[in-house]
All heavy atoms as an XYZ file, in Angstrom:
765
protein
N       8.377    106.223    -18.584
C       7.596    104.999    -18.543
C       6.869    104.876    -19.881
O       6.249    105.832    -20.332
C       6.599    105.075    -17.386
C       5.630    103.916    -17.359
S       4.477    103.954    -15.975
C       5.582    103.683    -14.614
N       6.958    103.709    -20.457
C       6.281    103.522    -21.731
C       4.799    103.191    -21.513
O       4.364    102.910    -20.392
C       6.988    102.464    -22.586
C       6.960    101.081    -21.972
O       5.974    100.664    -21.373
N       8.050    100.340    -22.122
N       4.048    103.239    -22.590
C       2.597    103.054    -22.522
C       2.226    101.656    -22.029
O       1.291    101.487    -21.244
C       1.990    103.313    -23.902
C       0.499    103.356    -23.919
C      -0.017    103.766    -25.287
C      -1.521    103.893    -25.273
N      -2.037    104.434    -26.513
N       2.968    100.657    -22.460
C       2.701     99.270    -22.051
C       2.866     99.100    -20.537
O       2.040     98.485    -19.872
C       3.637     98.314    -22.793
C       3.475     96.867    -22.414
C       4.486     95.973    -23.116
O       4.881     96.276    -24.260
O       4.888     94.977    -22.498
N       3.937     99.663    -20.002
C       4.182     99.565    -18.563
C       3.124    100.343    -17.789
O       2.598     99.864    -16.778
C       5.596    100.067    -18.218
O       6.542     99.291    -18.949
C       5.881     99.931    -16.739
N       2.787    101.547    -18.267
C       1.735    102.323    -17.615
C       0.440    101.521    -17.582
O      -0.227    101.444    -16.547
C       1.512    103.661    -18.334
C       0.456    104.505    -17.685
C       0.798    105.381    -16.663
C      -0.869    104.418    -18.074
C      -0.183    106.158    -16.040
C      -1.847    105.180    -17.462
C      -1.508    106.053    -16.441
N       0.086    100.895    -18.695
C      -1.148    100.101    -18.766
C      -1.121     98.927    -17.796
O      -2.146     98.592    -17.191
C      -1.381     99.587    -20.188
O      -1.679    100.658    -21.039
N       0.039     98.305    -17.650
C       0.164     97.196    -16.709
C      -0.117     97.681    -15.284
O      -0.879     97.057    -14.553
C       1.557     96.570    -16.797
C       1.767     95.431    -15.822
S       3.392     94.664    -15.914
C       4.480     96.046    -15.614
N       0.481     98.796    -14.891
C       0.250     99.352    -13.563
C      -1.202     99.798    -13.407
O      -1.831     99.552    -12.375
C       1.183    100.539    -13.295
C       2.553    100.124    -12.873
C       3.538     99.901    -13.816
C       2.861     99.945    -11.546
C       4.808     99.504    -13.443
C       4.133     99.549    -11.149
C       5.108     99.333    -12.109
N      -1.714    100.449    -14.414
C      -3.091    100.930    -14.366
C      -4.071     99.762    -14.228
O      -4.998     99.813    -13.412
C      -3.394    101.749    -15.619
C      -4.785    102.321    -15.648
C      -5.035    103.101    -16.922
O      -4.673    102.620    -18.020
O      -5.598    104.198    -16.800
N      -3.872     98.718    -15.006
C      -4.769     97.561    -14.936
C      -4.720     96.892    -13.570
O      -5.752     96.468    -13.039
C      -4.445     96.562    -16.038
C      -4.846     97.071    -17.399
O      -5.751     97.892    -17.533
N      -4.163     96.603    -18.431
N      -3.526     96.794    -13.000
C      -3.418     96.223    -11.656
C      -4.154     97.104    -10.659
O      -4.924     96.606     -9.828
C      -1.953     96.045    -11.252
C      -1.784     95.502     -9.871
C      -2.196     94.217     -9.558
C      -1.218     96.274     -8.871
C      -2.057     93.711     -8.267
C      -1.059     95.780     -7.583
C      -1.488     94.492     -7.283
N      -3.935     98.407    -10.734
C      -4.614     99.335     -9.834
C      -6.129     99.185     -9.965
O      -6.843     99.068     -8.975
C      -4.180    100.774    -10.144
C      -4.926    101.865     -9.384
S      -6.396    102.505    -10.215
C      -5.713    103.349    -11.618
N      -6.628     99.142    -11.189
C      -8.069     99.034    -11.415
C      -8.631     97.731    -10.861
O      -9.764     97.699    -10.380
C      -8.380     99.171    -12.903
C      -8.146    100.555    -13.505
C      -8.261    100.510    -15.022
C      -9.090    101.590    -12.900
N      -7.839     96.679    -10.905
C      -8.304     95.385    -10.375
C      -8.363     95.389     -8.851
O      -9.029     94.533     -8.260
C      -7.397     94.258    -10.863
O      -6.157     94.248    -10.174
N      -7.685     96.327     -8.214
C      -7.619     96.373     -6.748
C      -8.627     97.313     -6.116
O      -8.975     97.135     -4.947
C      -6.217     96.808     -6.305
S      -4.915     95.644     -6.696
N      -9.060     98.316     -6.841
C      -9.904     99.328     -6.210
C     -11.367     98.903     -6.218
O     -11.864     98.314     -7.176
C      -9.732    100.720     -6.852
C     -10.080    100.709     -8.336
C      -8.326    101.239     -6.640
C     -10.109    102.090     -8.953
N     -12.027     99.198     -5.109
C     -13.430     98.847     -4.941
C     -14.043     99.808     -3.929
O     -14.626     99.401     -2.938
C     -13.540     97.393     -4.467
C     -14.970     96.895     -4.455
O     -15.792     97.407     -5.238
O     -15.272     96.000     -3.643
N     -13.858    101.085     -4.171
C     -14.262    102.100     -3.200
C     -14.605    103.374     -3.962
O     -13.786    103.878     -4.722
C     -13.093    102.323     -2.230
C     -13.291    103.502     -1.301
O     -14.432    103.967     -1.133
O     -12.288    103.961     -0.737
N     -15.790    103.879     -3.742
C     -16.206    105.070     -4.484
C     -15.420    106.321     -4.084
O     -15.266    107.233     -4.881
C     -17.707    105.315     -4.303
O     -18.009    105.532     -2.940
N     -14.881    106.361     -2.881
C     -14.100    107.532     -2.451
C     -12.664    107.466     -2.959
O     -12.010    108.492     -3.078
C     -14.106    107.640     -0.936
N     -12.179    106.267     -3.219
C     -10.810    106.086     -3.694
C     -10.858    105.344     -5.027
O     -10.198    104.328     -5.225
C      -9.980    105.316     -2.660
C      -9.890    106.031     -1.359
N     -10.778    105.805     -0.331
C      -9.043    106.988     -0.934
C     -10.478    106.596      0.677
N      -9.437    107.336      0.340
N     -11.622    105.889     -5.934
C     -11.816    105.275     -7.243
C     -10.731    105.734     -8.216
O      -9.802    106.453     -7.846
C     -13.203    105.599     -7.783
C     -13.462    107.097     -7.905
O     -12.534    107.898     -7.645
O     -14.587    107.474     -8.257
N     -10.866    105.319     -9.471
C      -9.824    105.659    -10.448
C      -9.698    107.159    -10.660
O      -8.589    107.651    -10.891
C     -10.041    104.926    -11.769
C     -11.267    105.343    -12.529
C     -11.414    104.541    -13.808
C     -12.644    104.976    -14.569
N     -12.783    104.240    -15.820
N     -10.786    107.906    -10.548
C     -10.692    109.354    -10.709
C      -9.825    109.959     -9.598
O      -9.049    110.879     -9.841
C     -12.085    109.998    -10.735
C     -12.829    109.794    -12.043
C     -13.449    108.409    -12.201
O     -13.621    107.702    -11.177
O     -13.737    108.010    -13.340
N      -9.966    109.436     -8.383
C      -9.117    109.884     -7.280
C      -7.649    109.597     -7.587
O      -6.792    110.463     -7.410
C      -9.525    109.187     -5.977
C      -8.488    109.263     -4.902
N      -8.219    110.425     -4.212
C      -7.640    108.322     -4.416
C      -7.249    110.182     -3.342
N      -6.883    108.923     -3.447
N      -7.379    108.403     -8.071
C      -6.002    108.008     -8.387
C      -5.425    108.940     -9.453
O      -4.287    109.412     -9.322
C      -5.931    106.545     -8.868
C      -6.538    105.580     -7.849
C      -4.503    106.162     -9.243
C      -5.851    105.523     -6.519
N      -6.195    109.218    -10.493
C      -5.708    110.104    -11.558
C      -5.506    111.532    -11.061
O      -4.561    112.197    -11.465
C      -6.640    110.071    -12.770
C      -6.750    108.707    -13.407
C      -7.980    108.192    -13.784
C      -5.623    107.920    -13.622
C      -8.089    106.943    -14.362
C      -5.727    106.663    -14.196
C      -6.964    106.187    -14.560
O      -7.065    104.931    -15.128
N      -6.370    112.013    -10.161
C      -6.166    113.356     -9.583
C      -4.856    113.404     -8.807
O      -4.093    114.366     -8.922
C      -7.334    113.738     -8.661
C      -8.556    114.250     -9.366
C      -9.561    114.876     -8.406
N      -9.950    113.993     -7.321
C     -10.944    113.099     -7.382
N     -11.653    112.977     -8.494
N     -11.238    112.348     -6.331
N      -4.601    112.363     -8.027
C      -3.337    112.291     -7.282
C      -2.166    112.310     -8.254
O      -1.190    113.046     -8.066
C      -3.296    111.031     -6.387
C      -1.903    110.787     -5.828
C      -4.317    111.140     -5.260
N      -2.256    111.519     -9.303
C      -1.184    111.455    -10.300
C      -0.970    112.806    -10.965
O       0.167    113.293    -11.051
C      -1.492    110.378    -11.344
C      -0.524    110.279    -12.527
C       0.899    109.983    -12.061
C      -1.010    109.221    -13.509
N      -2.018    113.433    -11.427
C      -1.875    114.720    -12.112
C      -1.324    115.794    -11.170
O      -0.491    116.601    -11.567
C      -3.204    115.176    -12.722
C      -3.737    114.224    -13.769
C      -5.094    113.936    -13.860
C      -2.885    113.575    -14.666
C      -5.586    113.049    -14.808
C      -3.371    112.688    -15.612
C      -4.719    112.434    -15.679
O      -5.199    111.555    -16.621
N      -1.790    115.803     -9.931
C      -1.262    116.770     -8.961
C       0.214    116.514     -8.687
O       1.013    117.456     -8.595
C      -2.063    116.740     -7.664
C      -3.401    117.423     -7.795
O      -3.546    118.385     -8.535
N      -4.397    116.927     -7.077
N       0.591    115.259     -8.530
C       1.995    114.922     -8.280
C       2.868    115.337     -9.460
O       3.981    115.855     -9.267
C       2.140    113.427     -8.014
N       2.385    115.138    -10.674
C       3.153    115.539    -11.856
C       3.314    117.055    -11.922
O       4.376    117.552    -12.313
C       2.497    115.001    -13.133
C       2.568    113.482    -13.305
C       1.685    113.041    -14.467
C       3.998    113.009    -13.501
N       2.288    117.788    -11.524
C       2.388    119.251    -11.493
C       3.404    119.693    -10.441
O       4.223    120.572    -10.697
C       1.024    119.884    -11.212
C       0.099    119.887    -12.412
C       0.653    120.675    -13.583
O       1.119    121.823    -13.395
O       0.639    120.138    -14.711
N       3.356    119.094     -9.273
C       4.313    119.436     -8.217
C       5.728    119.085     -8.665
O       6.672    119.842     -8.430
C       3.950    118.712     -6.906
C       2.630    119.263     -6.355
C       5.077    118.834     -5.878
C       2.019    118.434     -5.240
N       5.879    117.946     -9.325
C       7.205    117.490     -9.764
C       7.861    118.481    -10.726
O       9.091    118.580    -10.758
C       7.100    116.118    -10.416
N       7.071    119.234    -11.455
C       7.626    120.222    -12.385
C       8.445    121.291    -11.655
O       9.305    121.919    -12.246
C       6.507    120.911    -13.166
C       5.826    120.036    -14.180
C       4.706    120.817    -14.871
C       3.940    119.970    -15.835
N       2.814    120.716    -16.443
N       8.147    121.465    -10.368
C       8.845    122.499     -9.595
C      10.045    121.954     -8.842
O      10.708    122.694     -8.108
C       7.887    123.160     -8.580
O       7.524    122.199     -7.579
C       6.635    123.688     -9.271
N      10.324    120.674     -8.998
C      11.415    120.017     -8.279
C      12.482    119.539     -9.259
O      12.279    119.550    -10.470
C      10.870    118.823     -7.482
C       9.804    119.189     -6.468
C      10.307    120.107     -5.373
O      11.487    120.003     -4.992
O       9.505    120.937     -4.889
N      13.602    119.125     -8.720
C      14.665    118.575     -9.569
C      14.929    117.129     -9.174
O      14.537    116.679     -8.095
C      15.936    119.411     -9.436
O      16.370    119.423     -8.093
N      15.600    116.430    -10.069
C      15.993    115.034     -9.827
C      14.794    114.138     -9.520
O      14.831    113.338     -8.589
C      17.030    114.940     -8.709
C      18.285    115.702     -9.046
O      18.752    115.669    -10.185
N      18.831    116.407     -8.074
N      13.757    114.255    -10.283
C      12.546    113.451    -10.103
C      12.662    112.182    -10.939
O      12.967    112.236    -12.127
C      11.283    114.231    -10.552
C      11.149    115.545     -9.782
C      10.037    113.374    -10.413
C      11.007    115.403     -8.303
N      12.407    111.052    -10.321
C      12.306    109.789    -11.046
C      10.825    109.617    -11.377
O      10.033    109.192    -10.531
C      12.838    108.631    -10.201
C      12.887    107.332    -10.975
O      12.039    107.134    -11.879
O      13.762    106.501    -10.674
N      10.455    109.988    -12.568
C       9.043    109.978    -12.952
C       8.455    108.582    -12.973
O       7.259    108.405    -12.703
C       8.841    110.695    -14.295
C       8.864    112.194    -14.136
C      10.045    112.913    -14.265
C       7.711    112.896    -13.815
C      10.076    114.294    -14.086
C       7.721    114.270    -13.631
C       8.907    114.958    -13.775
O       8.926    116.316    -13.594
N       9.254    107.582    -13.266
C       8.742    106.211    -13.239
C       8.293    105.844    -11.822
O       7.219    105.281    -11.624
C       9.795    105.228    -13.734
C      10.066    105.359    -15.214
O       9.242    105.921    -15.954
O      11.129    104.879    -15.637
N       9.115    106.156    -10.849
C       8.782    105.866     -9.451
C       7.570    106.690     -9.022
O       6.648    106.177     -8.364
C       9.986    106.121     -8.519
C       9.579    106.021     -7.056
C      11.112    105.150     -8.832
N       7.550    107.950     -9.389
C       6.429    108.826     -9.038
C       5.113    108.280     -9.591
O       4.116    108.170     -8.863
C       6.677    110.243     -9.565
C       5.568    111.256     -9.303
C       5.454    111.568     -7.823
C       5.825    112.523    -10.098
N       5.109    107.919    -10.850
C       3.889    107.403    -11.486
C       3.462    106.096    -10.832
O       2.281    105.901    -10.516
C       4.105    107.244    -13.003
C       4.260    108.626    -13.649
C       2.949    106.471    -13.642
C       4.792    108.596    -15.074
N       4.420    105.199    -10.614
C       4.097    103.922     -9.962
C       3.496    104.152     -8.579
O       2.484    103.542     -8.219
C       5.341    103.049     -9.835
S       6.010    102.497    -11.404
N       4.101    105.021     -7.817
C       3.623    105.293     -6.461
C       2.208    105.869     -6.480
O       1.356    105.481     -5.662
C       4.574    106.245     -5.752
N       1.956    106.771     -7.391
C       0.619    107.361     -7.476
C      -0.428    106.323     -7.869
O      -1.503    106.257     -7.268
C       0.610    108.519     -8.468
S       1.515    109.961     -7.884
N      -0.111    105.527     -8.871
C      -1.079    104.529     -9.329
C      -1.359    103.468     -8.273
O      -2.473    102.941     -8.197
C      -0.605    103.868    -10.622
C      -0.604    104.741    -11.868
C      -0.044    103.976    -13.057
C      -2.006    105.265    -12.180
N      -0.378    103.146     -7.457
C      -0.532    102.040     -6.518
C      -0.843    102.463     -5.081
O      -1.024    101.613     -4.211
C       0.742    101.184     -6.533
C       1.144    100.591     -7.883
C       2.396     99.734     -7.734
C       0.010     99.793     -8.505
N      -0.967    103.745     -4.815
C      -1.031    104.196     -3.427
C      -2.266    103.737     -2.650
O      -2.236    103.697     -1.426
C      -0.858    105.724     -3.327
C      -2.098    106.509     -3.568
N      -2.513    106.883     -4.824
C      -3.013    106.992     -2.693
C      -3.624    107.575     -4.717
N      -3.961    107.653     -3.441
N      -3.339    103.378     -3.287
C      -4.554    102.954     -2.573
C      -4.976    101.518     -2.892
O      -6.132    101.153     -2.700
C      -5.721    103.900     -2.895
C      -5.771    105.110     -1.985
O      -5.227    105.040     -0.864
O      -6.367    106.124     -2.389
N      -4.054    100.691     -3.324
C      -4.437     99.348     -3.788
C      -4.902     98.404     -2.679
O      -5.457     97.347     -2.984
C      -3.312     98.671     -4.601
C      -2.040     98.534     -3.773
C      -3.076     99.421     -5.914
C      -0.935     97.733     -4.463
N      -4.723     98.772     -1.429
C      -5.175     97.892     -0.341
C      -6.313     98.510      0.473
O      -6.578     98.091      1.592
C      -4.008     97.523      0.560
N      -7.002     99.474     -0.079
C      -8.159    100.052      0.624
C      -9.223     98.984      0.884
O      -9.864     98.965      1.937
C      -8.780    101.191     -0.180
C      -7.982    102.451     -0.146
C      -8.137    103.147      1.167
N      -7.399    104.404      1.146
C      -7.398    105.242      2.146
N      -8.083    104.982      3.244
N      -6.704    106.346      2.079
N      -9.423     98.077     -0.075
C     -10.431     97.019      0.087
C     -10.122     96.168      1.314
O     -11.017     95.855      2.101
C     -10.474     96.146     -1.170
C     -11.490     95.044     -1.109
C     -11.511     94.248     -2.398
C     -12.526     93.141     -2.326
N     -12.547     92.334     -3.554
N      -8.861     95.824      1.496
C      -8.467     95.024      2.644
C      -8.753     95.764      3.956
O      -9.193     95.168      4.935
C      -6.983     94.652      2.558
C      -6.655     93.613      1.507
C      -6.458     94.175      0.097
O      -6.885     95.321     -0.186
O      -5.877     93.454     -0.726
N      -8.532     97.062      3.951
C      -8.799     97.860      5.147
C     -10.295     97.938      5.427
O     -10.713     97.884      6.587
C      -8.216     99.266      5.000
C      -8.347    100.102      6.253
C      -7.684    101.464      6.105
O      -7.638    102.033      5.028
N      -7.163    101.971      7.204
N     -11.106     98.068      4.385
C     -12.553     98.124      4.588
C     -13.081     96.794      5.120
O     -14.016     96.760      5.909
C     -13.276     98.513      3.308
C     -13.079     99.946      2.923
C     -12.740    100.275      1.636
C     -13.225    100.966      3.848
C     -12.541    101.605      1.273
C     -13.029    102.300      3.496
C     -12.692    102.605      2.197
N     -12.480     95.703      4.662
C     -12.912     94.378      5.121
C     -12.461     94.089      6.545
O     -13.098     93.314      7.253
C     -12.387     93.308      4.171
C     -13.045     93.373      2.805
C     -12.425     92.452      1.779
O     -11.385     91.815      2.062
O     -12.987     92.356      0.667
N     -11.358     94.691      6.974
C     -10.814     94.485      8.318
C     -10.191     95.801      8.768
O      -9.107     96.165      8.319
C      -9.766     93.370      8.291
C      -9.133     93.091      9.645
O      -9.387     93.838     10.621
O      -8.353     92.129      9.731
N     -10.866     96.485      9.662
C     -10.418     97.824     10.071
C      -9.080     97.818     10.798
O      -8.464     98.868     10.967
C     -11.473     98.504     10.938
O     -11.679     97.764     12.134
N      -8.601     96.646     11.202
C      -7.287     96.593     11.852
C      -6.148     96.631     10.827
O      -4.988     96.801     11.191
C      -7.159     95.338     12.720
O      -7.102     94.174     11.919
N      -6.486     96.497      9.547
C      -5.482     96.523      8.477
C      -5.160     97.974      8.136
O      -6.061     98.781      7.895
C      -5.986     95.778      7.219
C      -5.038     95.978      6.047
C      -6.190     94.308      7.512
N      -3.885     98.290      8.102
C      -3.428     99.600      7.639
C      -3.255     99.508      6.123
O      -2.420     98.730      5.638
C      -2.100     99.947      8.309
S      -1.307    101.409      7.609
N      -4.052    100.259      5.385
C      -3.996    100.133      3.928
C      -2.627    100.506      3.374
O      -2.204     99.971      2.352
C      -5.113    100.936      3.243
C      -4.784    102.361      2.973
N      -4.904    103.341      3.929
C      -4.325    102.974      1.858
C      -4.540    104.498      3.415
N      -4.176    104.314      2.159
N      -1.927    101.405      4.038
C      -0.596    101.794      3.555
C       0.390    100.635      3.680
O       1.159    100.358      2.749
C      -0.103    103.010      4.328
N       0.372     99.964      4.808
C       1.278     98.821      5.006
C       0.889     97.661      4.086
O       1.740     97.079      3.416
C       1.256     98.361      6.468
C       1.825     99.374      7.433
S       3.583     99.685      7.185
C       4.264     98.124      7.677
N      -0.398     97.335      4.059
C      -0.858     96.233      3.206
C      -0.620     96.559      1.740
O      -0.242     95.696      0.949
C      -2.342     95.956      3.465
N      -0.813     97.819      1.372
C      -0.580     98.242     -0.005
C       0.887     98.167     -0.387
O       1.228     97.816     -1.516
N       1.753     98.492      0.565
C       3.192     98.388      0.311
C       3.598     96.960      0.005
O       4.371     96.696     -0.923
N       3.068     96.027      0.767
C       3.363     94.603      0.535
C       2.787     94.160     -0.797
O       3.455     93.480     -1.581
C       2.813     93.756      1.700
C       3.568     94.087      2.983
C       2.877     92.266      1.378
C       2.908     93.570      4.249
N       1.574     94.556     -1.066
C       0.907     94.192     -2.322
C       1.654     94.781     -3.524
O       1.864     94.106     -4.536
C      -0.531     94.721     -2.266
C      -1.509     94.049     -3.138
C      -2.927     94.534     -2.749
C      -3.966     93.920     -3.629
N      -5.321     94.330     -3.240
N       2.080     96.029     -3.399
C       2.825     96.680     -4.486
C       4.176     96.002     -4.683
O       4.593     95.750     -5.823
C       3.016     98.164     -4.178
N       4.856     95.692     -3.585
C       6.155     95.019     -3.674
C       6.008     93.691     -4.423
O       6.782     93.401     -5.345
C       6.724     94.782     -2.270
C       7.997     93.974     -2.281
C       9.216     94.584     -2.550
C       7.976     92.604     -2.046
C      10.389     93.839     -2.578
C       9.135     91.854     -2.073
C      10.340     92.470     -2.339
O      11.491     91.736     -2.379
N       5.021     92.897     -4.032
C       4.815     91.607     -4.699
C       4.496     91.781     -6.177
O       5.007     91.044     -7.019
C       3.717     90.814     -3.993
C       4.148     90.338     -2.626
O       5.327     90.106     -2.375
N       3.195     90.211     -1.710
N       3.680     92.770     -6.493
C       3.357     93.052     -7.896
C       4.615     93.424     -8.674
O       4.853     92.911     -9.771
C       2.324     94.185     -7.977
C       2.100     94.703     -9.359
C       1.328     93.991    -10.267
C       2.675     95.901     -9.777
C       1.131     94.467    -11.559
C       2.478     96.375    -11.054
C       1.703     95.655    -11.944
N       5.417     94.298     -8.103
C       6.640     94.736     -8.773
C       7.607     93.581     -8.986
O       8.125     93.386    -10.093
C       7.306     95.856     -7.979
C       6.554     97.178     -7.954
C       7.114     98.081     -6.865
C       6.585     97.849     -9.302
N       7.855     92.801     -7.951
C       8.788     91.669     -8.057
C       8.271     90.645     -9.060
O       9.026     90.147     -9.901
C       9.025     91.033     -6.668
C       9.766     89.707     -6.784
C       9.800     91.997     -5.780
N       6.979     90.338     -9.002
C       6.396     89.355     -9.915
C       6.393     89.811    -11.369
O       6.230     88.999    -12.275
C       4.976     88.992     -9.479
C       4.946     88.189     -8.201
O       5.898     87.482     -7.872
N       3.867     88.301     -7.453
N       6.578     91.106    -11.576
C       6.600     91.639    -12.942
C       7.988     92.100    -13.365
O       8.130     92.868    -14.319
C       5.567     92.760    -13.081
C       4.169     92.213    -13.158
O       3.759     91.705    -14.191
N       3.442     92.249    -12.051
N       9.000     91.627    -12.659
C      10.374     91.838    -13.099
C      11.032     93.128    -12.663
O      12.088     93.479    -13.171
N      10.424     93.848    -11.729
C      11.034     95.078    -11.229
C      11.783     94.747     -9.948
O      11.181     94.618     -8.894
C       9.981     96.161    -10.964
C       9.257     96.592    -12.201
C       8.069     95.984    -12.569
C       9.775     97.590    -12.994
C       7.394     96.380    -13.721
C       9.112     97.997    -14.149
C       7.923     97.381    -14.505
N      13.096     94.595    -10.051
C      13.896     94.228     -8.900
C      14.428     95.438     -8.165
O      14.139     96.581     -8.503
N      15.238     95.176     -7.153
C      15.791     96.249     -6.350
C      16.639     97.195     -7.190
O      16.746     98.375     -6.904
C      16.641     95.687     -5.218
C      15.801     95.047     -4.145
C      16.665     94.517     -3.019
O      17.868     94.355     -3.150
N      16.050     94.240     -1.892
N      17.265     96.685     -8.221
C      18.112     97.529     -9.065
C      17.348     98.049    -10.276
O      17.935     98.523    -11.223
C      19.332     96.723     -9.535
C      20.266     96.396     -8.398
C      20.647     94.925     -8.401
O      20.469     94.265     -9.432
O      21.136     94.449     -7.370
N      16.031     97.918    -10.206
C      15.190     98.330    -11.338
C      15.689     97.654    -12.593
O      15.927     98.276    -13.618
C      15.142     99.850    -11.476
C      14.499    100.494    -10.269
C      14.332    101.955    -10.416
N      13.381    102.217    -11.471
C      13.361    103.353    -12.162
N      14.217    104.294    -11.883
N      12.470    103.534    -13.105
N      15.844     96.331    -12.483
C      16.401     95.526    -13.552
C      15.587     95.538    -14.824
O      16.047     95.123    -15.873
N      14.388     96.014    -14.748
C      13.570     96.095    -15.948
C      13.306     97.562    -16.218
O      12.882     98.305    -15.349
C      12.259     95.356    -15.724
C      11.346     95.394    -16.903
C      10.180     94.461    -16.660
N       9.123     94.843    -17.559
C       7.919     94.348    -17.504
N       7.627     93.459    -16.602
N       7.006     94.738    -18.336
N      13.550     97.975    -17.413
C      13.395     99.383    -17.758
C      11.931     99.700    -18.012
O      11.269     99.035    -18.782
C      14.234     99.704    -19.015
C      14.285    101.174    -19.314
O      13.697    101.985    -18.608
N      14.979    101.521    -20.353
N      11.432    100.740    -17.351
C      10.053    101.176    -17.557
C       9.956    101.874    -18.901
O       8.965    102.099    -19.424
C       9.600    102.120    -16.454
S       9.417    101.316    -14.865
């Protein structure tokens, strides 16, 4: 993943988070831990791993506003829309 793409994902993530327990430091800890674990595995798609880590809590705000919302499901929809709107199709038509 290039720096520009990372910044795009990071900026989107930062615009979504509004929770002291799931703040940017939490997101970066998840990312760094995932990267360390990935070193022990094979066939890792680092672009997907990084994207997943950066976006994993993007719907926490929606869950806090409405406890019936599952942040994982809402976040999946939000992440999908972000990816599609930024040219990342099912075939990963845009190179990270």
